[in-house]
mmCIF file as gemmi writes it, N, C-alpha and C atoms, coordinates in Angstrom:
data_model
loop_
_atom_site.group_PDB
_atom_site.id
_atom_site.type_symbol
_atom_site.label_atom_id
_atom_site.label_alt_id
_atom_site.label_comp_id
_atom_site.label_asym_id
_atom_site.label_entity_id
_atom_site.label_seq_id
_atom_site.pdbx_PDB_ins_code
_atom_site.Cartn_x
_atom_site.Cartn_y
_atom_site.Cartn_z
_atom_site.occupancy
_atom_site.B_iso_or_equiv
_atom_site.pdbx_formal_charge
_atom_site.auth_seq_id
_atom_site.auth_asym_id
_atom_site.pdbx_PDB_model_num
ATOM 1 N N . MET Axp A 1 ? 9.746 -7.114 -7.982 1 0 ? 1 A 1
ATOM 2 C CA . MET Axp A 1 ? 8.71 -6.691 -8.827 1 0 ? 1 A 1
ATOM 3 C C . MET Axp A 1 ? 9.444 -6.304 -10.284 1 0 ? 1 A 1
ATOM 4 N N . ALA Axp A 2 ? 8.738 -6.748 -11.25 1 0 ? 2 A 1
ATOM 5 C CA . ALA Axp A 2 ? 9.822 -6.724 -12.901 1 0 ? 2 A 1
ATOM 6 C C . ALA Axp A 2 ? 9.127 -5.088 -13.016 1 0 ? 2 A 1
ATOM 7 N N . LEU Axp A 3 ? 9.946 -4.521 -13.782 1 0 ? 3 A 1
ATOM 8 C CA . LEU Axp A 3 ? 9.623 -2.766 -14.088 1 0 ? 3 A 1
ATOM 9 C C . LEU Axp A 3 ? 10.057 -2.578 -15.451 1 0 ? 3 A 1
ATOM 10 N N . GLU Axp A 4 ? 9.437 -1.613 -16.359 1 0 ? 4 A 1
ATOM 11 C CA . GLU Axp A 4 ? 9.439 -1.335 -17.91 1 0 ? 4 A 1
ATOM 12 C C . GLU Axp A 4 ? 11.285 -0.998 -17.597 1 0 ? 4 A 1
ATOM 13 N N . GLY Axp A 5 ? 11.561 -0.387 -18.594 1 0 ? 5 A 1
ATOM 14 C CA . GLY Axp A 5 ? 12.984 0.374 -19.175 1 0 ? 5 A 1
ATOM 15 C C . GLY Axp A 5 ? 13.31 1.603 -18.54 1 0 ? 5 A 1
ATOM 16 N N . ASP Axp A 6 ? 12.155 2.258 -18.02 1 0 ? 6 A 1
ATOM 17 C CA . ASP Axp A 6 ? 12.314 3.105 -17.158 1 0 ? 6 A 1
ATOM 18 C C . ASP Axp A 6 ? 12.686 3.128 -15.693 1 0 ? 6 A 1
ATOM 19 N N . GLY Axp A 7 ? 12.566 1.978 -15.211 1 0 ? 7 A 1
ATOM 20 C CA . GLY Axp A 7 ? 12.941 1.235 -13.956 1 0 ? 7 A 1
ATOM 21 C C . GLY Axp A 7 ? 11.5 2.195 -12.954 1 0 ? 7 A 1
ATOM 22 N N . MET Axp A 8 ? 10.202 2.608 -13.594 1 0 ? 8 A 1
ATOM 23 C CA . MET Axp A 8 ? 9.274 3.081 -12.619 1 0 ? 8 A 1
ATOM 24 C C . MET Axp A 8 ? 8.252 2.612 -12.744 1 0 ? 8 A 1
ATOM 25 N N . THR Axp A 9 ? 7.822 2.29 -13.964 1 0 ? 9 A 1
ATOM 26 C CA . THR Axp A 9 ? 6.55 1.844 -14.689 1 0 ? 9 A 1
ATOM 27 C C . THR Axp A 9 ? 6.511 0.167 -14.715 1 0 ? 9 A 1
ATOM 28 N N . PRO Axp A 10 ? 5.213 -0.264 -14.062 1 0 ? 10 A 1
ATOM 29 C CA . PRO Axp A 10 ? 5.415 -1.774 -13.632 1 0 ? 10 A 1
ATOM 30 C C . PRO Axp A 10 ? 5.499 -2.482 -15.316 1 0 ? 10 A 1
ATOM 31 N N . ASN Axp A 11 ? 5.75 -3.498 -15.409 1 0 ? 11 A 1
ATOM 32 C CA . ASN Axp A 11 ? 5.555 -4.462 -16.142 1 0 ? 11 A 1
ATOM 33 C C . ASN Axp A 11 ? 4.294 -4.787 -16.878 1 0 ? 11 A 1
ATOM 34 N N . LEU Axp A 12 ? 3.805 -5.165 -17.821 1 0 ? 12 A 1
ATOM 35 C CA . LEU Axp A 12 ? 2.601 -5.493 -18.283 1 0 ? 12 A 1
ATOM 36 C C . LEU Axp A 12 ? 2.679 -5.837 -19.713 1 0 ? 12 A 1
ATOM 37 N N . THR Axp A 13 ? 3.738 -6.63 -20.08 1 0 ? 13 A 1
ATOM 38 C CA . THR Axp A 13 ? 3.918 -7.459 -21.113 1 0 ? 13 A 1
ATOM 39 C C . THR Axp A 13 ? 3.33 -8.525 -20.933 1 0 ? 13 A 1
ATOM 40 N N . GLU Axp A 14 ? 3.32 -9.373 -19.649 1 0 ? 14 A 1
ATOM 41 C CA . GLU Axp A 14 ? 2.63 -10.603 -19.561 1 0 ? 14 A 1
ATOM 42 C C . GLU Axp A 14 ? 1.3 -10.727 -18.872 1 0 ? 14 A 1
ATOM 43 N N . ALA Axp A 15 ? 0.607 -9.5 -19.323 1 0 ? 15 A 1
ATOM 44 C CA . ALA Axp A 15 ? -0.755 -9.217 -19.119 1 0 ? 15 A 1
ATOM 45 C C . ALA Axp A 15 ? -1.332 -9.766 -19.715 1 0 ? 15 A 1
ATOM 46 N N . ARG Axp A 16 ? -2.77 -10.25 -19.273 1 0 ? 16 A 1
ATOM 47 C CA . ARG Axp A 16 ? -3.65 -10.902 -19.868 1 0 ? 16 A 1
ATOM 48 C C . ARG Axp A 16 ? -4.88 -10.456 -19.168 1 0 ? 16 A 1
ATOM 49 N N . TRP Axp A 17 ? -5.369 -9.58 -20.474 1 0 ? 17 A 1
ATOM 50 C CA . TRP Axp A 17 ? -6.136 -8.372 -20.711 1 0 ? 17 A 1
ATOM 51 C C . TRP Axp A 17 ? -7.769 -8.771 -20.821 1 0 ? 17 A 1
ATOM 52 N N . ARG Axp A 18 ? -8.687 -8.214 -20.581 1 0 ? 18 A 1
ATOM 53 C CA . ARG Axp A 18 ? -10.441 -8.675 -20.007 1 0 ? 18 A 1
ATOM 54 C C . ARG Axp A 18 ? -10.917 -7.583 -20.181 1 0 ? 18 A 1
ATOM 55 N N . LYS Axp A 19 ? -11.979 -7.375 -20.75 1 0 ? 19 A 1
ATOM 56 C CA . LYS Axp A 19 ? -12.713 -6.549 -21.308 1 0 ? 19 A 1
ATOM 57 C C . LYS Axp A 19 ? -13.783 -6.456 -20.096 1 0 ? 19 A 1
ATOM 58 N N . SER Axp A 20 ? -14.479 -4.893 -19.446 1 0 ? 20 A 1
ATOM 59 C CA . SER Axp A 20 ? -14.873 -5.171 -17.985 1 0 ? 20 A 1
ATOM 60 C C . SER Axp A 20 ? -16.33 -5.369 -18.498 1 0 ? 20 A 1
ATOM 61 N N . THR Axp A 21 ? -17.416 -6.503 -18.146 1 0 ? 21 A 1
ATOM 62 C CA . THR Axp A 21 ? -18.349 -7.036 -18.142 1 0 ? 21 A 1
ATOM 63 C C . THR Axp A 21 ? -19.353 -5.386 -18.071 1 0 ? 21 A 1
ATOM 64 N N . ARG Axp A 22 ? -18.689 -4.24 -17.697 1 0 ? 22 A 1
ATOM 65 C CA . ARG Axp A 22 ? -19.591 -2.803 -17.667 1 0 ? 22 A 1
ATOM 66 C C . ARG Axp A 22 ? -19.767 -2.564 -19.45 1 0 ? 22 A 1
ATOM 67 N N . SER Axp A 23 ? -18.481 -2.736 -19.751 1 0 ? 23 A 1
ATOM 68 C CA . SER Axp A 23 ? -18.505 -2.424 -21.02 1 0 ? 23 A 1
ATOM 69 C C . SER Axp A 23 ? -19.747 -2.64 -22.238 1 0 ? 23 A 1
ATOM 70 N N . ASN Axp A 24 ? -19.941 -1.259 -23.048 1 0 ? 24 A 1
ATOM 71 C CA . ASN Axp A 24 ? -21.27 -1.521 -23.842 1 0 ? 24 A 1
ATOM 72 C C . ASN Axp A 24 ? -21.426 -2.135 -25.453 1 0 ? 24 A 1
ATOM 73 N N . GLY Axp A 25 ? -20.251 -2.734 -26.208 1 0 ? 25 A 1
ATOM 74 C CA . GLY Axp A 25 ? -20.168 -3.09 -27.122 1 0 ? 25 A 1
ATOM 75 C C . GLY Axp A 25 ? -20.202 -2.339 -28.162 1 0 ? 25 A 1
ATOM 76 N N . SER Axp A 26 ? -20.222 -0.979 -27.874 1 0 ? 26 A 1
ATOM 77 C CA . SER Axp A 26 ? -19.704 0.098 -28.949 1 0 ? 26 A 1
ATOM 78 C C . SER Axp A 26 ? -18.716 0.361 -29.395 1 0 ? 26 A 1
ATOM 79 N N . GLY Axp A 27 ? -17.655 -0.939 -29.191 1 0 ? 27 A 1
ATOM 80 C CA . GLY Axp A 27 ? -15.895 -0.456 -29.148 1 0 ? 27 A 1
ATOM 81 C C . GLY Axp A 27 ? -15.438 0.403 -28.046 1 0 ? 27 A 1
ATOM 82 N N . ALA Axp A 28 ? -15.977 1.474 -27.459 1 0 ? 28 A 1
ATOM 83 C CA . ALA Axp A 28 ? -15.421 2.415 -26.168 1 0 ? 28 A 1
ATOM 84 C C . ALA Axp A 28 ? -15.555 1.455 -25.163 1 0 ? 28 A 1
ATOM 85 N N . CYS Axp A 29 ? -14.674 0.416 -24.706 1 0 ? 29 A 1
ATOM 86 C CA . CYS Axp A 29 ? -14.738 -0.354 -23.759 1 0 ? 29 A 1
ATOM 87 C C . CYS Axp A 29 ? -13.554 0.275 -22.504 1 0 ? 29 A 1
ATOM 88 N N . VAL Axp A 30 ? -13.609 -0.179 -21.359 1 0 ? 30 A 1
ATOM 89 C CA . VAL Axp A 30 ? -12.316 -0.319 -20.628 1 0 ? 30 A 1
ATOM 90 C C . VAL Axp A 30 ? -12.096 -2.321 -20.053 1 0 ? 30 A 1
ATOM 91 N N . ASP Axp A 31 ? -10.473 -1.477 -20.507 1 0 ? 31 A 1
ATOM 92 C CA . ASP Axp A 31 ? -9.682 -2.875 -20.672 1 0 ? 31 A 1
ATOM 93 C C . ASP Axp A 31 ? -9.14 -3.654 -19.162 1 0 ? 31 A 1
ATOM 94 N N . VAL Axp A 32 ? -8.897 -4.113 -18.353 1 0 ? 32 A 1
ATOM 95 C CA . VAL Axp A 32 ? -7.955 -4.95 -17.224 1 0 ? 32 A 1
ATOM 96 C C . VAL Axp A 32 ? -7.158 -5.448 -17.583 1 0 ? 32 A 1
ATOM 97 N N . GLY Axp A 33 ? -5.968 -5.648 -17.351 1 0 ? 33 A 1
ATOM 98 C CA . GLY Axp A 33 ? -4.956 -6.444 -17.605 1 0 ? 33 A 1
ATOM 99 C C . GLY Axp A 33 ? -4.465 -6.621 -16.057 1 0 ? 33 A 1
ATOM 100 N N . ILE Axp A 34 ? -3.944 -8.452 -16.155 1 0 ? 34 A 1
ATOM 101 C CA . ILE Axp A 34 ? -3.534 -8.493 -14.917 1 0 ? 34 A 1
ATOM 102 C C . ILE Axp A 34 ? -2.338 -9.235 -15.442 1 0 ? 34 A 1
ATOM 103 N N . ALA Axp A 35 ? -1.202 -9.115 -14.715 1 0 ? 35 A 1
ATOM 104 C CA . ALA Axp A 35 ? 0.479 -9.767 -14.841 1 0 ? 35 A 1
ATOM 105 C C . ALA Axp A 35 ? 0.762 -10.352 -13.38 1 0 ? 35 A 1
ATOM 106 N N . PRO Axp A 36 ? 1.833 -10.957 -13.545 1 0 ? 36 A 1
ATOM 107 C CA . PRO Axp A 36 ? 2.149 -11.552 -11.853 1 0 ? 36 A 1
ATOM 108 C C . PRO Axp A 36 ? 2.564 -10.494 -11.313 1 0 ? 36 A 1
ATOM 109 N N . SER Axp A 37 ? 3.404 -9.053 -11.571 1 0 ? 37 A 1
ATOM 110 C CA . SER Axp A 37 ? 3.795 -7.862 -10.704 1 0 ? 37 A 1
ATOM 111 C C . SER Axp A 37 ? 2.867 -6.49 -11.188 1 0 ? 37 A 1
ATOM 112 N N . ALA Axp A 38 ? 2.175 -6.74 -12.144 1 0 ? 38 A 1
ATOM 113 C CA . ALA Axp A 38 ? 1.456 -5.495 -11.807 1 0 ? 38 A 1
ATOM 114 C C . ALA Axp A 38 ? 0.011 -5.546 -12.906 1 0 ? 38 A 1
ATOM 115 N N . ALA Axp A 39 ? -0.65 -4.402 -13.032 1 0 ? 39 A 1
ATOM 116 C CA . ALA Axp A 39 ? -2.332 -4.793 -13.277 1 0 ? 39 A 1
ATOM 117 C C . ALA Axp A 39 ? -1.689 -2.961 -14.016 1 0 ? 39 A 1
ATOM 118 N N . GLY Axp A 40 ? -2.978 -3.179 -15.008 1 0 ? 40 A 1
ATOM 119 C CA . GLY Axp A 40 ? -3.259 -1.812 -15.752 1 0 ? 40 A 1
ATOM 120 C C . GLY Axp A 40 ? -4.782 -1.997 -16.329 1 0 ? 40 A 1
ATOM 121 N N . VAL Axp A 41 ? -5.133 -1.007 -16.479 1 0 ? 41 A 1
ATOM 122 C CA . VAL Axp A 41 ? -6.605 0.006 -16.667 1 0 ? 41 A 1
ATOM 123 C C . VAL Axp A 41 ? -6.423 0.882 -17.907 1 0 ? 41 A 1
ATOM 124 N N . ARG Axp A 42 ? -7.02 0.188 -19.111 1 0 ? 42 A 1
ATOM 125 C CA . ARG Axp A 42 ? -7.048 1.195 -20.245 1 0 ? 42 A 1
ATOM 126 C C . ARG Axp A 42 ? -8.409 1.679 -20.757 1 0 ? 42 A 1
ATOM 127 N N . ASP Axp A 43 ? -8.759 2.903 -21.579 1 0 ? 43 A 1
ATOM 128 C CA . ASP Axp A 43 ? -9.677 2.394 -22.085 1 0 ? 43 A 1
ATOM 129 C C . ASP Axp A 43 ? -9.436 2.872 -23.722 1 0 ? 43 A 1
ATOM 130 N N . THR Axp A 44 ? -10.061 1.552 -24.101 1 0 ? 44 A 1
ATOM 131 C CA . THR Axp A 44 ? -9.994 0.996 -25.901 1 0 ? 44 A 1
ATOM 132 C C . THR Axp A 44 ? -10.473 2.12 -26.921 1 0 ? 44 A 1
ATOM 133 N N . LYS Axp A 45 ? -11.121 2.859 -26.438 1 0 ? 45 A 1
ATOM 134 C CA . LYS Axp A 45 ? -11.639 3.674 -28.151 1 0 ? 45 A 1
ATOM 135 C C . LYS Axp A 45 ? -10.046 4.404 -28.519 1 0 ? 45 A 1
ATOM 136 N N . LEU Axp A 46 ? -9.417 4.899 -28.085 1 0 ? 46 A 1
ATOM 137 C CA . LEU Axp A 46 ? -8.325 5.398 -28.814 1 0 ? 46 A 1
ATOM 138 C C . LEU Axp A 46 ? -7.446 4.069 -29.627 1 0 ? 46 A 1
ATOM 139 N N . GLY Axp A 47 ? -7.709 3.243 -29.185 1 0 ? 47 A 1
ATOM 140 C CA . GLY Axp A 47 ? -6.711 2.269 -30.164 1 0 ? 47 A 1
ATOM 141 C C . GLY Axp A 47 ? -5.601 1.706 -29.394 1 0 ? 47 A 1
ATOM 142 N N . GLU Axp A 48 ? -4.793 1.942 -30.543 1 0 ? 48 A 1
ATOM 143 C CA . GLU Axp A 48 ? -3.338 1.636 -29.962 1 0 ? 48 A 1
ATOM 144 C C . GLU Axp A 48 ? -2.542 2.734 -29.224 1 0 ? 48 A 1
ATOM 145 N N . ASP Axp A 49 ? -3.41 3.973 -29.354 1 0 ? 49 A 1
ATOM 146 C CA . ASP Axp A 49 ? -2.45 4.408 -28.938 1 0 ? 49 A 1
ATOM 147 C C . ASP Axp A 49 ? -2.997 5.327 -26.835 1 0 ? 49 A 1
ATOM 148 N N . THR Axp A 50 ? -4.385 4.108 -27.187 1 0 ? 50 A 1
ATOM 149 C CA . THR Axp A 50 ? -4.583 4.608 -25.436 1 0 ? 50 A 1
ATOM 150 C C . THR Axp A 50 ? -3.409 4.168 -24.627 1 0 ? 50 A 1
ATOM 151 N N . PRO Axp A 51 ? -3.546 5.469 -23.558 1 0 ? 51 A 1
ATOM 152 C CA . PRO Axp A 51 ? -2.428 5.215 -22.856 1 0 ? 51 A 1
ATOM 153 C C . PRO Axp A 51 ? -3.263 4.396 -21.429 1 0 ? 51 A 1
ATOM 154 N N . THR Axp A 52 ? -1.922 3.621 -20.508 1 0 ? 52 A 1
ATOM 155 C CA . THR Axp A 52 ? -2.623 2.525 -19.471 1 0 ? 52 A 1
ATOM 156 C C . THR Axp A 52 ? -2.413 3.365 -18.475 1 0 ? 52 A 1
ATOM 157 N N . LEU Axp A 53 ? -3.277 2.963 -17.487 1 0 ? 53 A 1
ATOM 158 C CA . LEU Axp A 53 ? -2.677 3.344 -16.048 1 0 ? 53 A 1
ATOM 159 C C . LEU Axp A 53 ? -2.17 2.275 -15.522 1 0 ? 53 A 1
ATOM 160 N N . THR Axp A 54 ? -0.865 2.476 -15.059 1 0 ? 54 A 1
ATOM 161 C CA . THR Axp A 54 ? -0.463 1.342 -13.915 1 0 ? 54 A 1
ATOM 162 C C . THR Axp A 54 ? -0.838 1.205 -12.414 1 0 ? 54 A 1
ATOM 163 N N . PHE Axp A 55 ? -0.559 -0.121 -12.442 1 0 ? 55 A 1
ATOM 164 C CA . PHE Axp A 55 ? -0.478 -0.1 -10.735 1 0 ? 55 A 1
ATOM 165 C C . PHE Axp A 55 ? 0.269 -1.281 -10.444 1 0 ? 55 A 1
ATOM 166 N N . THR Axp A 56 ? 1.196 -1.43 -9.12 1 0 ? 56 A 1
ATOM 167 C CA . THR Axp A 56 ? 1.819 -3.258 -8.795 1 0 ? 56 A 1
ATOM 168 C C . THR Axp A 56 ? 0.671 -3.337 -8.38 1 0 ? 56 A 1
ATOM 169 N N . ARG Axp A 57 ? 0.536 -4.866 -8.111 1 0 ? 57 A 1
ATOM 170 C CA . ARG Axp A 57 ? -0.292 -5.516 -7.849 1 0 ? 57 A 1
ATOM 171 C C . ARG Axp A 57 ? -0.78 -5.46 -6.662 1 0 ? 57 A 1
ATOM 172 N N . SER Axp A 58 ? 0.235 -4.761 -5.49 1 0 ? 58 A 1
ATOM 173 C CA . SER Axp A 58 ? -0.197 -5.005 -3.921 1 0 ? 58 A 1
ATOM 174 C C . SER Axp A 58 ? -1.212 -3.683 -4.071 1 0 ? 58 A 1
ATOM 175 N N . GLN Axp A 59 ? -1.033 -2.773 -5.397 1 0 ? 59 A 1
ATOM 176 C CA . GLN Axp A 59 ? -1.611 -1.532 -5.237 1 0 ? 59 A 1
ATOM 177 C C . GLN Axp A 59 ? -3.174 -1.566 -6.003 1 0 ? 59 A 1
ATOM 178 N N . TRP Axp A 60 ? -3.115 -2.506 -6.492 1 0 ? 60 A 1
ATOM 179 C CA . TRP Axp A 60 ? -4.393 -2.778 -6.949 1 0 ? 60 A 1
ATOM 180 C C . TRP Axp A 60 ? -4.977 -3.589 -6.615 1 0 ? 60 A 1
ATOM 181 N N . ASP Axp A 61 ? -4.771 -5.009 -5.409 1 0 ? 61 A 1
ATOM 182 C CA . ASP Axp A 61 ? -4.953 -5.598 -4.51 1 0 ? 61 A 1
ATOM 183 C C . ASP Axp A 61 ? -5.857 -5.142 -3.369 1 0 ? 61 A 1
ATOM 184 N N . SER Axp A 62 ? -5.042 -4.228 -3.161 1 0 ? 62 A 1
ATOM 185 C CA . SER Axp A 62 ? -5.478 -3.434 -2.013 1 0 ? 62 A 1
ATOM 186 C C . SER Axp A 62 ? -6.661 -2.22 -2.558 1 0 ? 62 A 1
ATOM 187 N N . PHE Axp A 63 ? -6.907 -1.519 -3.821 1 0 ? 63 A 1
ATOM 188 C CA . PHE Axp A 63 ? -7.83 -1.184 -4.576 1 0 ? 63 A 1
ATOM 189 C C . PHE Axp A 63 ? -9.437 -2.306 -4.309 1 0 ? 63 A 1
ATOM 190 N N . LEU Axp A 64 ? -8.808 -2.802 -5.198 1 0 ? 64 A 1
ATOM 191 C CA . LEU Axp A 64 ? -10.094 -4.376 -4.865 1 0 ? 64 A 1
ATOM 192 C C . LEU Axp A 64 ? -10.527 -4.122 -3.555 1 0 ? 64 A 1
ATOM 193 N N . ASP Axp A 65 ? -9.553 -4.582 -2.759 1 0 ? 65 A 1
ATOM 194 C CA . ASP Axp A 65 ? -10.267 -4.764 -1.369 1 0 ? 65 A 1
ATOM 195 C C . ASP Axp A 65 ? -11.003 -4.102 -0.88 1 0 ? 65 A 1
ATOM 196 N N . ALA Axp A 66 ? -10.581 -2.053 -1.207 1 0 ? 66 A 1
ATOM 197 C CA . ALA Axp A 66 ? -11.451 -1.331 -0.781 1 0 ? 66 A 1
ATOM 198 C C . ALA Axp A 66 ? -12.918 -1.252 -1.301 1 0 ? 66 A 1
ATOM 199 N N . ILE Axp A 67 ? -12.477 -1.361 -2.288 1 0 ? 67 A 1
ATOM 200 C CA . ILE Axp A 67 ? -14.324 -1.859 -2.955 1 0 ? 67 A 1
ATOM 201 C C . ILE Axp A 67 ? -15.29 -2.888 -2.496 1 0 ? 67 A 1
ATOM 202 N N . LYS Axp A 68 ? -14.375 -4.187 -2.677 1 0 ? 68 A 1
ATOM 203 C CA . LYS Axp A 68 ? -15.062 -5.338 -1.952 1 0 ? 68 A 1
ATOM 204 C C . LYS Axp A 68 ? -15.554 -5.007 -0.32 1 0 ? 68 A 1
ATOM 205 N N . SER Axp A 69 ? -15.254 -3.751 0.375 1 0 ? 69 A 1
ATOM 206 C CA . SER Axp A 69 ? -15.597 -3.971 1.777 1 0 ? 69 A 1
ATOM 207 C C . SER Axp A 69 ? -16.178 -2.469 1.923 1 0 ? 69 A 1
ATOM 208 N N . ASP Axp A 70 ? -16.57 -1.865 0.64 1 0 ? 70 A 1
ATOM 209 C CA . ASP Axp A 70 ? -17.254 -0.764 0.213 1 0 ? 70 A 1
ATOM 210 C C . ASP Axp A 70 ? -16.731 0.665 1.246 1 0 ? 70 A 1
ATOM 211 N N . ARG Axp A 71 ? -15.395 0.821 1.132 1 0 ? 71 A 1
ATOM 212 C CA . ARG Axp A 71 ? -14.539 1.699 1.817 1 0 ? 71 A 1
ATOM 213 C C . ARG Axp A 71 ? -14.364 2.782 1.387 1 0 ? 71 A 1
ATOM 214 N N . LEU Axp A 72 ? -14.443 2.496 -0.089 1 0 ? 72 A 1
ATOM 215 C CA . LEU Axp A 72 ? -13.957 3.991 -1.104 1 0 ? 72 A 1
ATOM 216 C C . LEU Axp A 72 ? -15.481 4.927 -1.081 1 0 ? 72 A 1
ATOM 217 N N . GLY Axp A 73 ? -15.38 6.321 -0.362 1 0 ? 73 A 1
ATOM 218 C CA . GLY Axp A 73 ? -15.881 7.595 -0.17 1 0 ? 73 A 1
ATOM 219 C C . GLY Axp A 73 ? -16.633 8.012 -1.273 1 0 ? 73 A 1
ATOM 220 N N . ASP Axp A 74 ? -18.167 8.721 -1.066 1 0 ? 74 A 1
ATOM 221 C CA . ASP Axp A 74 ? -18.415 9.121 -1.893 1 0 ? 74 A 1
ATOM 222 C C . ASP Axp A 74 ? -17.898 10.527 -3.039 1 0 ? 74 A 1
């Protein structure tokens, strides 16, 4: 897995970002970025200063599997 310079953060430099289909068009959107070794989620209302929540691909895939199989609690 490729990591950023700190050796801890998954590398999203090659991520392909897309807007959530639930975004309402007001500029306050959630983007998901998928890269070969990582995934990221960001809220775009802060523009360039928006922080990104990063996951390894394994973590992201486990999260998606849990959603699809309805294993997330209320």
